[in-house]
N, C-alpha and C positions, 0 to 999 in steps of 0.2 A: 739320806747318811749308811752310809756303809759298816755294814756289821760282819767281822769276825766270829758266829757263833761258834765253830769249831767241833765238825762232823767228827765223830771217832768212828761210830760202827757204820756209817753208810759214806759213800763217795755217789753225791751228783755230780750226772752229765746231761746236760743239754744236748741232746741228738736235734744235727742239723734240719732233720724234719722228719713228720711222723714214721715211723714204720706203715707203711702199706696193710702188714698184713702180719698174722702169729709166725709165718715161715720165715720171713724177713727178721722180725722180732730175735728168732732162735739163731738165725745164721748169722746178725749182723752185730749178737751182741756175747760174750762172754759167759759161761754157763755161771748158774748162782746167781741172775742179773734181775731185777725187781724194776719193772716198767710201771708209772702212773699217768694216764689218762695219756698213753703215748704213743697206741699201737689204738689203727682203725678199722678194728676186729673185734671181736666181744673177748670179755675180759676171761680172768681163769687160771689157771696151774696149767703149765705142760712141763714134765720129767722137774729142769732142775730152774726153771722159766718162774715169773710170776706178773701178768696185768694184773693192777689191780684199776676198774674205769669201770663207769654206767651211761657208755652214750649211746656206742653204735652194738647194733645185732639185739637190744635187752628191749622190756618192759618195762619201762622205769621207773612206774610202779613195787612193780616187786621186786628191783634190785637198792642196792645197798649203795651207798655212797663209796667213795676211792678206799677215804676214809675209817669206814667202820671195816669193810671188805679189809683194808690192811688190820684193822685191833682185832676184829679173830683175829683172823690168821696170825696174831707176837699172842692173845691170849690164848683163844684158846688150841692153838696150831703149833704154838711155840718157834714159828718159824723163824726168828728172826736168832733165837738159840741157837736153834739144826742147823742155819748156814754158814754164823759166822764160825761156827767150828771147822769149815770148805774153805772160805774166802775168808774175809777179812781189812781193808771196810768189803760191802757189800755194793757192785754198785749197782744207782738207783737210778735213772732214766725219766725225764723229766720235757716236754717240749714248753709248756705256759709257766705258773706260780699261781694262781687260780689258792681259793684259800681249801677248797676241797684235797691240792694239791700237796701244800705250805701241811696241813695238817693232817696228813699221810708220812710225809717226810719224817713231821716230828714222831709221831708212834711211832716209825722203824728206828728212829733214832736214839728213842727214849725206851727201849722194847722192857727193860728193867720194871719198869712202873709197872707193865701189866703186867708181869710174869708172878710180882707176889701174890702171895695169897688174898689179901687186900685191894689188892689192885692200886687205883688213883679218880677216888670220884668226880674231883674237878674234870682229868681229862674225860670221865665217863661223860659227863653231862654235856665238854663240850661238842664231845663226838656226833652224840646222839642229837644234839639242837643242831650243828650242822650239814648230818642228814637230812633231814627233815627240808631245813631248808636248798640243800643240792637235789635233792630227788626232785625237785616241785619246779627245781630252773627257778629260784628265787620266787616267786609268785608262792610265799607260805604267810598267809596272814600269822600273824605275828602282831605282841605288845612293840612300837616301835622303842620308845621309852624303855622297859624292862630290856632290852636289849645295850641300849649305850650303858643299864645300871651296872651291868651280869658283867660289862666288861668286851663283851662279845665281837662289836663294832672296834674297841681297841686296838682288841689283839690282831682284828684285818686289816688296821689300816697301812700297812704300808700295800698291802695290796690293792685296795682302793688308789692308792699313788701310779704306785703300776701301769693298770687298769683303764685312767684318765689319761696316762700318756700315750699307754698304747706298745703294742710290741711287732718290734721291727726284727730281719733276717739280721741274723748275727748279733743278738743281746744277751747270750749266754751271762752277761755281769751281771747285769740288770735280772733278770731270772734269779743265778742265783744268789742273791743282796735278797731280793724278795724274801722268797725263803728261808734265806736264813733270820731277817729283820725280825719274821711272824714268828719263827720257832722259837727264837727271843722272847721274843713277849707271852706265848704260851708258856716257857719257861717263867716269867712273873707271873705269869696268874698261876699258878700252881706253888708259889716263892707266897703269893697273898701282896705283891707289890704291883700289881698291873694301875694302869688308867683307864679312862672314860673317854670317847670322843662322841662325838655327837651327830643328830645324822640330819645333816644338810641338803640333800639332796633335793631338788626340785626338778621332774622331768612332765617332757612339753609336752602333750599329748597331740597328735600332729593330726589323726583321722579320726573317728568318732562313725562304727559304723552301723546302719542298724541291724546288722546280722551277728552282736554281739561280740564279737573282738576291739580294738586299738590299734594302732599304730605308732609308735612312741618314741623321744627323740630321753634317754639315757643320759646324752650328756656326760657321758663316759664314767656315770659312775653309778655303784655294782649296787650301790644302799637305790638306788629307783625302783629295782624291782620292788623291793621291801614297802619303800611307798606307795605304789602304786597298789599291792597285792593290801593294804590297811584302808585303803579309799575303793578298793572292791569289783577290784579289775582282773579279767582272768585270765582270755582268750589274747594272745598279745606276740605284735612283733613286735618288735625294738631295736631300737638303730640305736647300736654300742655306744662306735665315735664313727669321726671322719678321719681317714687315717692322713699322714700328710701326699701320698703319692695321688690324695683325690679317690679314691676308693671307702668301701665301708665294711666296716664293721656287724653284722646282725646276727641277730639273736629271735627264734619261732618255740614258745609257751604255749602248754593246752594245760586254762586251769584244771580238769581235774578229765578223769578219762570215765569218769559215773557221768558225766552229759548225753548231747545228744550226738556228741559224734559230726557237729557241724568243721565244727575249726578242725581238720582233717592235716595233720604235717606231712603224711608222707607225701600227696597230692600236690602238696602246695609248695616243696621244696626240690619237689620233681619239675615244676613249671616255669620256678624261681631257678631254675639249671638250665633249663632248655633256652634260657629268655640271656642268660651272661654272655659278654663279648667275647668268651672262650667254651662251650660247652661242652668241649673239649677235653677237658680240665674238672677234677671231680670241685667244684664250691662249695655247695651244700650238700650236707648230713647232719645224720644226727638220729635221735632212738623216736618213738608211739608220743610222747608229750613232750620234748627238747629236741633242736635241734637251730643251725645258723649255719651261717657260712665262713670260711677260712680264715682262723686267725692271722694268717700271715698274710696269703695274696689278698681277699677281703674279694666285696663284691661291686663291679661295675653298676648296678642296678641304685640311680635315688628310687627313697623310698617314693614319688609316689606312682613309677612305674609295681614295684609290689601289691602298691596295692589298686592302681589297673589288672593287675594278676590277680590277685589273693578277691577280692570280692567278686566275681562270676562264681568262683567255683566254691567258697561260701555258702554264698549267697541260691545255690541250685542247692548245695546237701541241708541248707537251712527251708527249704521249701520243699525238697523230696523228705524231712521228717517229719514238716506241717502237714504235707499231704495224709501220712502215712497215718496219721493223729486222729486225723476227722472222721467221725462218727459216722454212719456208712451212709445213714440217710443225707448229710453234709451236701450232695448237688442237688436236692429235689426243692431245699429252705432255704429261704432269705434269711440276711443276716445280718446283725449289730453285735456291732462294738461296746460292751460294756468296760469304763475304765472305772474303776475305785474299788479300796479295800475291798480284802473279802469280805463275806456277808454281811457288807454295807448294803448292797442294794439288794438285797434276798426279795424284796417284794416284789419291784420294779421285772429283775429280773425273770423272776415268778412269772408278770401279767406279758411281760414280753413272747415270754416260751408260749404264753396258751395262745398270744396272737401268731403263733405256729412259725413266728419265727429262730432260728439259728443264733442263742447268742454266746458269744467270746467273751469271755469274764478276764480283765486283766490289772494289773494294779499299779502299771504307772504308765508316765507320759512315754518313757522310755522304751515298754513294751508298747505299746499302743503303736509306737512307728515300727516298730516290726513288724506287726500284722499290717496296716496303712500304706508298706512301703513291698507289699510280698504281690500288691496287684490281687487281693482278694475284690471281689466287687462285693460289698461292706454295704449296709443301704443306708447305715448311720450310725452315729456315735453319741452312746450316753454318759455324761462326767457330772461331774460335781464341779464347782470353782473352784476351787485350790484342791492340787493333787501332793503330792510326797514331793516332786520333781520336778513343779512346775505350775500350772494352771490353765483353763478350758483355754485361752490365746494361744495358746504353746496346741492345744486341736486343735484348733479352729485353722491355725496356719499350713500344719500338716496335712489334714483333712482337704483344703483349695491342694494341696503342691497335687494332689492325685488326679493321673488323666482322665475323673470320674470323679468331680470330688463331690463329700459327702456332706449333708448338712449333721450340727453341734447342738442336741439335746442339752441343756444345762438343769441339773436338780439342785433344788436346794430343800433347805428344810422348810421353805415354808414362803405361801405365795403371798408376795407383801409389794406394797408400793417400788420398790429398788428393780425388780424382775426387773421395767424397762430397761433400767441398764443395762443390761446383760443384752438386751435384743440387741441396742443400738451396737454392745464390741462384739454383734458378730452371733451370735446362738440364733441356731436355729427359731427355735422355741424354750418355750420352760415352763417343765416339771416340777411338783414335790415328791418330796419322794416317800412321802407316804401318800402316795394317789393309787387310788383305784383303776380299775381293770379298762374300766368304760372309758375314761382320758389317755392311758396308754394307746390302747385303740384308737381314738380317733388324733392324736399323734403320729401315731402307725400309717392309718389312713392318707394324715396330711404326706406323707413323708414318701413310701409307696406308692399311692398311686395306680395310676392301672398297670404301672410296671412290675417286671418282675425282674428282680433279685437273687443271682447262684452262685454260691461260694461254690469259685472254683480254684486252682491255683495254674497259674500259666507260669511253667517253670522252662 
């Protein structure tokens, strides 16, 4: 539905292409112009030009979203009040109509709501809520039902519809109409007449790496990232959509800057760029936590190619980080993988250490898969029958797939008649979780024998 919101204070102008630099923006736009995520350069303020952005040349987690930058500039800096005395309406240049751009446009148009002493609590709330989600590239843990009930999803539904369709060149009318529709819904939110919209996104996991990243198909729905975040995923290569031309739009999101720095976005986009059919044209770019392919041209690479490029890069970083975290004597002691909830098998762990073994303790099958896939020469796996994300059968399958398969020892509460079934199901041996050191020593001797297992990373 086309919406004439009736902008009076700003004049939306959809640039035919993004400005390559600040110099281009200043040269090609009139004085007192504002850019919203339209310049491939750092955000900021130069003379009578402003660019609100949080993508290029920034530390993502330390940079406010475009809408919050505009909010502060209007409320604290009285930007619109000052500039409207010089030029009315103020030219506002955009390239796309994502929810951050739409919200920033509403803030600039409705500057008087912020300039009053009491401000607008609802507007302040939605700007701050959007900031958290946008800074994290959409991978921010939220209560999905809360997003529906507080009208957030309804407000930005026009953007969701536009994003599912995709943006092509000369789509100026689509961009401006989307911004106008979202602004009208924001006005209704403040008036108390907002509706609700349910989250129906069902992203598909195309690939789940043992090195803690996934490749997912969003199927064009921006709510997919919120769903993925709610499911616990963090590091993400996301296929946003397949374009009519057959090319693809991708996003890369690193869930946290406080992890082990294994999902290195800078290295990934550099490798993706080099593999493109047009490596001379800038297709990939972004910041330390979020990046992606060009929203107009798109990428020529299918997701399987991204997987094949990304896997060794992330694996090498993962192995390097793991080797740095090993104790100094890790290269001289045999290794055992203990899969259990923290503290549950402390006795078994203590006995294994007393046997001269280095014990690597992980909590579930997913963590066990990472260690087993890293080519560490683990001597054996100790685990209970059931785990939070599987059972010992999964561990037997993983251990059997290694170049040098390792046995799985199953730990049960008490040794009773049922343990024979576990042996028939693939367990190497069965021990009681309350067993003493002599029993563990006997099991270890039967596993190790005269062989010496050394823990080393083959990077």
